[in-house]
PAZAPA-4460 file (N, C-alpha, C; in steps of 0.05 Angstrom, whole numbers, plus 32768, in hexadecimal, padded with zeros to 4 digits):
% residues 235
    n_x    n_y    n_z   ca_x   ca_y   ca_z    c_x    c_y    c_z   seq   type   mol
   8066   80FD   7F30   8078   80E4   7F33   8074   80CE   7F19     1      M     A
   8088   80C5   7F0B   8084   80B1   7EF8   8080   8093   7F00     2      G     A
   8075   8083   7EF5   8076   8068   7EF8   8085   8056   7EE5     3      Y     A
   8096   8060   7ED8   80AC   8050   7EC6   80B4   8037   7ED8     4      K     A
   80B7   803B   7EEE   80CD   8021   7EFF   80B6   800D   7F05     5      A     A
   809E   8015   7F06   808A   7FFD   7F05   8084   7FF0   7EEE     6      Y     A
   807E   8003   7ED9   8085   7FF5   7EBD   8095   7FE9   7EB0     7      D     A
   80AE   7FEE   7EBA   80C4   7FDD   7EB0   80CB   7FC3   7EC7     8      E     A
   80C2   7FC8   7EE1   80CC   7FB3   7EF5   80B1   7FA9   7EF8     9      Y     A
   8097   7FA0   7EF0   8082   7F95   7EFB   8086   7F7C   7F06    10      A     A
   8094   7F6C   7EF8   809C   7F52   7F01   80AE   7F4F   7F12    11      E     A
   80BB   7F64   7F18   80CD   7F61   7F30   80BF   7F6C   7F45    12      Q     A
   80AE   7F77   7F47   809E   7F82   7F5C   8092   7F69   7F6F    13      Y     A
   8082   7F52   7F5B   8076   7F3A   7F65   8089   7F2D   7F6E    14      D     A
   809E   7F2B   7F60   80B4   7F13   7F68   80C0   7F1C   7F82    15      S     A
   80C9   7F33   7F88   80CE   7F40   7FA9   80BE   7F33   7FBD    16      W     A
   80A9   7F35   7FB4   808C   7F2E   7FCB   8091   7F0F   7FCD    17      F     A
   8092   7F01   7FB9   808D   7EE5   7FBB   80AA   7EDE   7FCB    18      L     A
   80C2   7EEA   7FBF   80DB   7EDD   7FCC   80DD   7EE4   7FEB    19      Q     A
   80CA   7EF8   7FF3   80C5   7F03   8011   80AC   7F00   801A    20      N     A
   80A5   7EE0   801D   808B   7EDA   8021   807B   7EDE   803A    21      E     A
   808F   7EDB   804E   8085   7EE3   806C   8082   7EFF   8068    22      N     A
   808C   7F16   805E   8087   7F31   805F   806E   7F39   804F    23      V     A
   806A   7F25   803C   8055   7F29   802A   8037   7F1D   803D    24      L     A
   8041   7F05   804C   8027   7EFF   8054   801F   7F15   806F    25      L     A
   8030   7F18   807E   8032   7F2A   8094   8024   7F43   808C    26      T     A
   802A   7F53   8074   801E   7F66   8065   7FFD   7F64   8064    27      E     A
   7FFB   7F47   8054   7FE7   7F40   8050   7FCC   7F3E   8065    28      L     A
   7FD7   7F36   8079   7FC6   7F2D   8092   7FC0   7F49   809C    29      A     A
   7FCF   7F5E   809B   7FC2   7F7A   80A1   7FB0   7F85   8091    30      L     A
   7FB8   7F83   8078   7F9C   7F8A   8061   7F87   7F7D   8066    31      V     A
   7F84   7F63   806C   7F66   7F51   806F   7F61   7F5C   808A    32      A     A
   7F6F   7F62   809E   7F62   7F65   80BE   7F4D   7F85   80B2    33      K     A
   7F59   7F97   809F   7F48   7FAC   809E   7F36   7FAD   8087    34      C     A
   7F35   7F9E   8078   7F20   7F97   8065   7F0D   7F7C   806D    35      L     A
   7F0D   7F78   808A   7EF3   7F6A   8093   7ED9   7F7D   8094    36      R     A
   7EC8   7F72   8083   7EAD   7F7E   807E   7EAD   7F94   806E    37      G     A
   7EC1   7F93   8059   7EC3   7FAF   804E   7EAF   7FB2   8036    38      A     A
   7E9F   7FA2   8031   7E8C   7FA5   801E   7EA0   7FA6   8000    39      G     A
   7E99   7FB8   7FEF   7EA0   7FB6   7FD3   7EBA   7FCE   7FD7    40      R     A
   7ED1   7FC5   7FCB   7EE7   7FCF   7FD0   7EF7   7FD8   7FB7    41      V     A
   7EFB   7FF6   7FB6   7F11   7FFF   7F9B   7F2A   8000   7FAD    42      L     A
   7F3C   7FF4   7F98   7F58   7FF4   7FA2   7F6B   8007   7F90    43      S     A
   7F6E   801A   7FA2   7F7C   8030   7F95   7F9F   802C   7F95    44      I     A
   7FA7   8027   7F7A   7FC2   801E   7F7A   7FC4   8002   7F7E    45      G     A
   7FB6   7FF3   7F6E   7FB1   7FD8   7F74   7FD0   7FCA   7F66    46      C     A
   7FDD   7FD6   7F5B   7FF5   7FCA   7F53   7FF4   7FB4   7F3A    47      G     A
   7FFC   7F94   7F46   7FF9   7F83   7F35   7FE0   7F73   7F41    48      S     A
   7FD6   7F77   7F56   7FBD   7F67   7F5E   7FCF   7F51   7F69    49      G     A
   7FE2   7F4F   7F75   7FED   7F39   7F87   7FD9   7F39   7FA2    50      L     A
   7FDB   7F50   7FB0   7FC7   7F50   7FCC   7FAB   7F42   7FC2    51      F     A
   7FA0   7F4F   7FB4   7F83   7F50   7FAB   7F7C   7F2F   7FAC    52      E     A
   7F92   7F23   7F98   7F90   7F03   7F96   7F93   7EF6   7FAE    53      Q     A
   7FA3   7F01   7FBE   7FAB   7EEF   7FD5   7F95   7EF5   7FE9    54      L     A
   7F8C   7F06   7FE8   7F72   7F14   7FFC   7F60   7F01   7FF7    55      L     A
   7F54   7EF5   7FDD   7F44   7EEB   7FD5   7F48   7ECB   7FE1    56      E     A
   7F62   7EC8   7FD6   7F67   7EA8   7FDB   7F70   7EA2   7FF4    57      R     A
   7F79   7EAC   800D   7F82   7EAB   8022   7F6A   7EB6   8038    58      N     A
   7F57   7EC7   8031   7F48   7ED1   8046   7F2A   7ED6   803D    59      Y     A
   7F25   7ECE   8021   7F0A   7ED1   8015   7EFF   7EEB   8016    60      G     A
   7F14   7EFD   8013   7F0B   7F19   8010   7F0D   7F23   7FF3    61      I     A
   7EFB   7F2A   7FDF   7EF9   7F2E   7FCB   7EFE   7F4C   7FBD    62      V     A
   7F0F   7F54   7FB3   7F10   7F6C   7FAD   7F1D   7F6C   7F8B    63      V     A
   7F0B   7F77   7F75   7F0C   7F76   7F61   7F13   7F8F   7F4E    64      K     A
   7F0A   7FA0   7F5C   7F0D   7FBB   7F4F   7F28   7FCD   7F57    65      D     A
   7F35   7FD8   7F48   7F4C   7FE1   7F45   7F57   7FF9   7F38    66      G     A
   7F66   800D   7F44   7F73   8029   7F30   7F8E   801E   7F31    67      V     A
   7FA1   8022   7F1B   7FBD   8021   7F1B   7FC4   802B   7F04    68      E     A
   7FDB   8041   7F0C   7FE5   8054   7EF5   7FFB   8045   7EE5    69      P     A
   8006   8032   7EEC   8016   8022   7EDE   800B   8012   7ECE    70      S     A
   800A   8010   7EAC   8001   7FF9   7E9B   800B   7FE1   7EA0    71      V     A
   8022   7FDA   7EA4   802D   7FBF   7EA4   8026   7FBB   7EBD    72      S     A
   8020   7FC4   7ED2   8016   7FB7   7EF2   7FF7   7FB5   7EEA    73      M     A
   7FEA   7FC4   7EDD   7FCD   7FBF   7ED7   7FCA   7FA7   7EC5    74      A     A
   7FD9   7FA0   7EB4   7FD8   7F87   7EA4   7FD8   7F73   7EB7    75      E     A
   7FF0   7F6F   7EC8   7FF2   7F59   7EDA   7FD4   7F52   7EEA    76      I     A
   7FC8   7F6A   7EF7   7FAF   7F68   7F00   7F9C   7F62   7EFA    77      A     A
   7F99   7F67   7EDC   7F84   7F5F   7ECE   7F85   7F43   7ECA    78      R     A
   7F9D   7F38   7EC1   7FA0   7F19   7EC0   7F94   7F09   7EDB    79      R     A
   7F99   7F16   7EF1   7F8F   7F0D   7F0E   7F73   7F15   7F0F    80      R     A
   7F65   7F19   7EFF   7F49   7F1E   7EFB   7F3E   7F35   7F06    81      G     A
   7F4B   7F4A   7F09   7F45   7F67   7F16   7F3A   7F78   7F00    82      M     A
   7F25   7F87   7F07   7F1D   7F9C   7EEE   7F31   7FB9   7EF8    83      N     A
   7F43   7FBF   7EE6   7F54   7FD6   7EEC   7F4F   7FEF   7EDF    84      V     A
   7F47   8003   7EE6   7F50   801D   7ED8   7F68   802E   7EDD    85      T     A
   7F75   8033   7EC7   7F90   803A   7EBF   7F8E   8058   7ECB    86      I     A
   7F96   805E   7EE1   7F91   8080   7EE7   7F9F   8080   7F00    87      A     A
   7FAA   8096   7F0A   7FB8   80A2   7F1D   7FA4   80A4   7F35    88      T     A
   7FA4   80A6   7F50   7F8E   80A9   7F5E   7F8B   80C4   7F59    89      A     A
   7F9E   80DB   7F59   7F94   80F8   7F56   7F83   8100   7F3E    90      E     A
   7F83   80EE   7F27   7F7A   80F3   7F13   7F64   80DF   7F07    91      E     A
   7F5D   80CA   7F1A   7F46   80B6   7F13   7F2F   80C8   7F0F    92      L     A
   7F21   80BE   7EFA   7F06   80C2   7EF1   7EF8   80B0   7EE3    93      D     A
   7EE8   80A0   7EEE   7EDB   8083   7EEC   7EBD   8087   7EF0    94      M     A
   7EB0   8075   7EE7   7E92   8076   7EEE   7E93   8065   7F0C    95      P     A
   7E7D   8067   7F18   7E80   8055   7F33   7E79   806B   7F50    96      G     A
   7E7A   8083   7F47   7E7A   8094   7F5F   7E66   808B   7F74    97      E     A
   7E6B   8088   7F90   7E5A   8084   7FA5   7E56   8060   7FA8    98      G     A
   7E63   8057   7F94   7E5A   8033   7F94   7E6D   8025   7FA6    99      E     A
   7E82   8031   7FB6   7E93   801F   7FBD   7E8F   8025   7FDF   100      F     A
   7E95   800D   7FEE   7E97   8012   800E   7EB0   8019   8017   101      D     A
   7EC4   800F   800D   7EE4   8015   800F   7EF1   801A   7FFB   102      T     A
   7F04   8031   8000   7F19   8037   7FF0   7F32   8025   7FFC   103      L     A
   7F45   801B   7FF0   7F58   8010   7FF7   7F77   801A   7FEE   104      L     A
   7F84   8028   7FFD   7F9E   8033   7FF2   7FB0   801B   8001   105      F     A
   7FB8   800D   7FF5   7FD0   7FF7   8002   7FE9   7FF7   7FF8   106      N     A
   7FFE   8004   8002   8017   8005   7FFC   8020   801B   7FE8   107      G     A
   800B   8022   7FDA   8011   803F   7FCA   8014   805A   7FCE   108      C     A
   8009   8062   7FE9   800B   807E   7FF0   802A   808B   7FEF   109      P     A
   803A   807D   7FF0   8058   8088   7FF4   805D   8092   7FD2   110      C     A
   804C   8086   7FC0   804F   808A   7FA3   8042   8097   7F94   111      Y     A
   802E   80AA   7FA8   801D   80BE   7FA0   8028   80D5   7F9E   112      I     A
   8027   80EA   7F8C   8033   8105   7F91   8022   810E   7FA0   113      N     A
   8010   8117   7F9E   7FF8   812E   7FAD   7FDC   811C   7FB7   114      D     A
   7FE9   8115   7FCF   7FD9   80FC   7FE3   7FBF   8103   7FE9   115      L     A
   7FC3   8125   7FED   7FA8   8139   7FF6   7F92   812E   7FE2   116      H     A
   7FA1   8139   7FCA   7F8C   8137   7FAF   7F81   811D   7FA9   117      K     A
   7F94   8108   7FAA   7F84   80ED   7FA9   7F72   80E8   7FC1   118      A     A
   7F73   80EE   7FD2   7F5F   80E7   7FED   7F48   80F9   7FE3   119      F     A
   7F4B   810B   7FDE   7F31   811F   7FD4   7F20   8115   7FBE   120      C     A
   7F34   810E   7FA9   7F27   8105   7F8A   7F1A   80EA   7F90   121      N     A
   7F2A   80D7   7FA0   7F1D   80BD   7FA2   7F05   80BC   7FB2   122      T     A
   7F02   80CE   7FCB   7EE6   80C5   7FDB   7ECE   80CF   7FCC   123      R     A
   7ECF   80D5   7FB3   7EB5   80D6   7FA8   7EA3   80B8   7FA3   124      R     A
   7EB6   80A6   7FA4   7EB7   8086   7F98   7EA6   8079   7FB3   125      Y     A
   7EAB   8085   7FC3   7EA1   8077   7FE2   7E7C   807E   7FE1   126      L     A
   7E72   806D   7FF3   7E56   8075   7FF5   7E5D   8084   8012   127      R     A
   7E43   8092   8019   7E42   80A2   8030   7E49   808C   8048   128      P     A
   7E5A   8092   8059   7E68   8088   806B   7E76   8074   8069   129      G     A
   7E82   8073   8048   7E97   805F   8049   7EB2   8063   8058   130      G     A
   7EC4   804D   8053   7EE1   8052   8063   7EF4   8050   804F   131      R     A
   7F06   805D   8054   7F21   805E   8044   7F39   804C   805B   132      V     A
   7F4B   803C   804B   7F60   802B   8058   7F7B   8032   804A   133      V     A
   7F89   803E   8057   7F9E   804D   8052   7FB8   803D   805D   134      V     A
   7FC7   8028   804E   7FDA   8015   8058   7FF1   801B   8047   135      I     A
   800D   8021   805C   8023   802E   8050   8037   8025   8065   136      D     A
   8056   8029   805C   8068   802D   806A   806C   8050   8079   137      V     A
   806B   804B   8094   8066   8068   809C   8087   8073   809C   138      P     A
   808B   8090   809B   80A7   8095   809C   80B6   8093   80B4   139      K     A
   80A8   8091   80C6   80B2   8092   80E1   80C0   8078   80EB   140      E     A
   80BC   8060   80DC   80BC   8044   80E1   80D9   803E   80D5   141      C     A
   80E4   8025   80E4   8100   801B   80DB   8100   8018   80BF   142      S     A
   80EE   800E   80AD   80ED   8009   8093   80F6   801F   8084   143      Y     A
   80E4   8033   8086   80E9   8048   8079   8100   805C   807F   144      A     A
   810D   805A   8096   8128   8068   809F   813A   8054   808D   145      M     A
   8136   803E   8088   814D   802D   807C   8144   802D   8059   146      L     A
   8131   803A   8051   8126   803C   8036   8135   8054   8030   147      Y     A
   8132   806D   8043   813E   8089   8037   815D   8083   803A   148      N     A
   8165   8076   804B   8183   8071   804D   818B   8068   802D   149      L     A
   817B   8050   8021   8187   8044   8010   817E   8058   7FF7   150      A     A
   816F   8066   7FFC   8163   8078   7FE8   817A   808F   7FE3   151      M     A
   8185   809A   7FFA   8195   80B1   7FF7   81B1   80A0   7FEE   152      T     A
   81B6   808C   7FF7   81D9   807C   7FEF   81D0   8073   7FCF   153      L     A
   81BC   8071   7FC4   81B5   8069   7FA9   81B6   804C   7FA2   154      G     A
   81B8   803D   7FB7   81C5   801D   7FB5   81BD   8012   7FCE   155      T     A
   81B8   7FF7   7FCD   81BA   7FE9   7FEA   81D6   7FD9   7FE5   156      W     A
   81E8   7FDD   7FD8   8200   7FD1   7FD7   8213   7FED   7FE1   157      S     A
   8214   7FEE   8002   821F   8009   800F   8226   7FFD   8029   158      H     A
   8244   8001   8030   824D   7FF4   804E   8239   7FFD   8065   159      P     A
   822B   8013   8061   821A   801E   806F   81FF   8011   8079   160      L     A
   81FE   7FFE   8066   81E3   7FEE   8064   81ED   7FD0   806F   161      L     A
   8200   7FC5   806A   8205   7FAC   8070   8200   7FA7   808D   162      E     A
   81F4   7F91   808E   81ED   7F89   80A8   81D1   7F8A   80B2   163      G     A
   81C6   7FA7   80A3   81AE   7FB0   80AC   819A   7FAA   809B   164      I     A
   819F   7FA7   807F   8186   7FA8   806C   817E   7F84   806E   165      K     A
   8168   7F80   8059   815C   7F6A   805E   816F   7F57   804A   166      P     A
   8171   7F40   8051   817D   7F2E   8037   8170   7F33   8019   167      P     A
   815A   7F39   8012   814C   7F3F   7FFB   8140   7F58   7FFC   168      M     A
   814B   7F72   7FF9   8143   7F89   8001   812E   7F96   7FE4   169      P     A
   811C   7FA6   7FEE   8106   7FAD   7FDC   8115   7FBD   7FCB   170      Y     A
   8116   7FB8   7FAD   8123   7FBF   7F95   8129   7FE0   7F96   171      P     A
   8144   7FEA   7F8E   8148   8006   7F94   8138   8011   7F85   172      I     A
   812D   8007   7F6B   8120   8016   7F56   8108   8021   7F66   173      E     A
   80F5   8010   7F74   80E0   8018   7F83   80E2   802E   7F99   174      F     A
   80F9   8022   7FA6   8104   8036   7FC2   8106   8054   7FBB   175      V     A
   8113   8054   7F9F   8119   8071   7F95   8104   808A   7F8C   176      A     A
   80EB   8074   7F84   80D0   8084   7F7E   80C2   808F   7F96   177      M     A
   80C5   8084   7FAB   80B3   8083   7FC0   80B8   809F   7FD1   178      A     A
   80A4   80A7   7FDB   80A7   80C0   7FF3   8090   80B9   8009   179      N     A
   80A4   80A9   801E   8095   80A1   8034   8086   80B8   8048   180      W     A
   806D   80BB   8053   8065   80CC   8062   805F   80BF   8080   181      R     A
   8060   80D2   8095   805E   80C8   80AD   8041   80C2   80B1   182      T     A
   803A   80B2   80C3   8018   80AE   80CB   8007   80C5   80CB   183      T     A
   8017   80D3   80DC   800B   80ED   80E6   8000   8102   80CC   184      A     A
   8012   80FB   80B7   8012   8110   80A1   7FFA   8102   8092   185      E     A
   7FF4   80E8   808D   7FDF   80D6   8080   7FC8   80E0   8091   186      K     A
   7FC4   80E3   80AB   7FB1   80E5   80B9   7FA8   8100   80B2   187      V     A
   7FB7   8114   80AF   7FAC   8135   80AF   7FA1   813A   8091   188      E     A
   7FAC   8124   807D   7F9F   8127   805E   7F8B   811B   805F   189      L     A
   7F84   80FF   806C   7F6C   8100   806B   7F58   810A   8078   190      L     A
   7F5D   8116   8090   7F4A   812B   809F   7F3E   8142   808A   191      K     A
   7F57   814C   807D   7F54   815C   8068   7F42   8157   8053   192      A     A
   7F41   813C   804C   7F2D   8136   8036   7F16   8128   8042   193      A     A
   7F0C   8135   805C   7EF3   812B   8065   7EEE   810E   8073   194      G     A
   7F02   8104   807E   7F02   80EF   808C   7F06   80EE   80AA   195      Y     A
   7EFB   80DE   80B6   7F03   80E1   80D8   7EFC   80C8   80E2   196      G     A
   7EF5   80C0   80FE   7EF3   80A5   8105   7F09   8092   8100   197      S     A
   7F21   809D   810C   7F3C   808D   8107   7F42   8074   8116   198      F     A
   7F49   8060   8108   7F55   804C   8115   7F6F   8046   810B   199      T     A
   7F81   8034   811A   7F9C   8033   8111   7F9F   800B   8117   200      F     A
   7FB0   8003   8103   7FBB   7FE5   810E   7FD4   7FE5   80FB   201      S     A
   7FE6   7FD5   8103   8000   7FD6   80F6   800D   7FB9   80F6   202      Q     A
   8029   7FB8   80EB   8032   7F9B   80E9   804C   7FA4   80E3   203      T     A
   805E   7F8B   80DB   807B   7F8F   80D7   8086   7F9D   80E8   204      L     A
   8080   7F95   8104   8095   7FA0   811B   80B0   7F98   8121   205      T     A
   80BA   7F7C   8112   80DB   7F77   8114   80E6   7F8A   8101   206      A     A
   8104   7F90   8105   8118   7F9E   80F7   8112   7F94   80DC   207      V     A
   811A   7FA0   80C7   811C   7F94   80AD   812B   7F7D   80A8   208      P     A
   813E   7F7F   80B3   814D   7F68   80B3   8146   7F52   80BD   209      L     A
   8137   7F4B   80CD   8122   7F39   80D0   8107   7F38   80D1   210      H     A
   80FE   7F43   80BD   80E0   7F47   80B7   80D5   7F32   80AA   211      S     A
   80E8   7F24   809B   80DB   7F09   8089   80DF   7EF4   809A   212      N     A
   80E9   7EF0   80B1   80ED   7EDA   80BE   80D7   7EC5   80C6   213      D     A
   80C0   7ED9   80C8   80A7   7ECD   80D1   808B   7EDB   80C8   214      S     A
   8075   7ED0   80CA   8065   7EE6   80CE   8056   7EEC   80E2   215      V     A
   804F   7F07   80DD   8042   7F17   80F7   8027   7F19   80F2   216      E     A
   8015   7F18   8108   7FFB   7F22   810E   7FF9   7F3A   8115   217      E     A
   7FE6   7F50   8104   7FE0   7F6D   8104   7FDE   7F6C   8122   218      P     A
   7FDF   7F8B   8128   7FE0   7F96   8144   7FCA   7FAF   8145   219      L     A
   7FC3   7FB2   8156   7FB6   7FCC   8159   7FC9   7FEA   815D   220      D     A
   7FC6   8000   8153   7FD4   8015   8158   7FE8   8018   813F   221      G     A
   7FFD   802E   8148   800C   8039   812B   8025   803C   813A   222      C     A
   8035   8035   8151   8047   803E   815F   805E   802A   8159   223      D     A
   805B   8014   814D   8079   8003   814E   8078   7FF7   8135   224      K     A
   8064   7FF5   811E   8067   7FE6   8100   8076   7FF8   80EE   225      G     A
   807E   7FEA   80DB   8088   7FEC   80C7   8076   7FED   80A7   226      S     A
   8058   7FE4   80B2   8043   7FE5   80A0   802D   7FEC   80B1   227      Y     A
   8021   8007   80AD   8011   800D   80BA   7FF2   8017   80AB   228      V     A
   7FDD   800F   80B7   7FC4   8012   80B0   7FB9   8028   80C0   229      A     A
   7FAB   803C   80AB   7F97   8051   80B1   7F88   8049   80A6   230      V     A
   7F6C   804D   80BA   7F52   8048   80B1   7F3B   805A   80B6   231      C     A
   7F2D   8067   80A4   7F1A   8079   80AE   7EFF   807A   80A3   232      A     A
   7EF4   808C   80AB   7ED5   8094   809C   7ECD   80A3   8091   233      E     A
   7EBF   80A9   807D   7EBB   80BF   806D   7EA4   80CD   807A   234      L     A
   7EA9   80E8   8080   7E99   80F5   8094   7E82   8105   8088   235      Q     A
***
């Protein structure tokens, strides 16, 4: 998968989140919940570093180390104070093996071609007994169904989407790049990479049309949210 869209539309990525502030704060609360007591965190697919900046500002959670394949996004994250290695999760090869307490995959699994390889390759950066936090839109949720419909149609401007799409939908350039996987698929890939002791949290339980109406607090489980966290321990 190429990262051309993120290189070309890096500023648009941040702009969408800032225009959908309640969605941003709802997702941020889920990430913060999963990173309580997380120790030293390596953020895989850190993008522009927007979430990491807000985690420190709003929750006092400091995440300074990141990995990002898009040069344009990495440059923005660096301006926000992050130390970013430019690489894919599948091919990452940097110093620091066994030095991190937590690996964070926030919103990036759907943009990773070989997720099994990514999980296997990055686990070496965890200390023994370290944790992984995998957060993404699961394929079975209402958001992913809407996104897949928009991807199939190739546009948000279609009669089938009228009355159900959010007022400011996620840019079609980013939707077109994604491959959403079910929660069960991600669990199986994590198991195959040597993880166990799973826990789940979720948010964005409102339908996409109304998800920016208010800020939601995260819930346990994975049966109703459009943003789901899978947390596991390295065995």
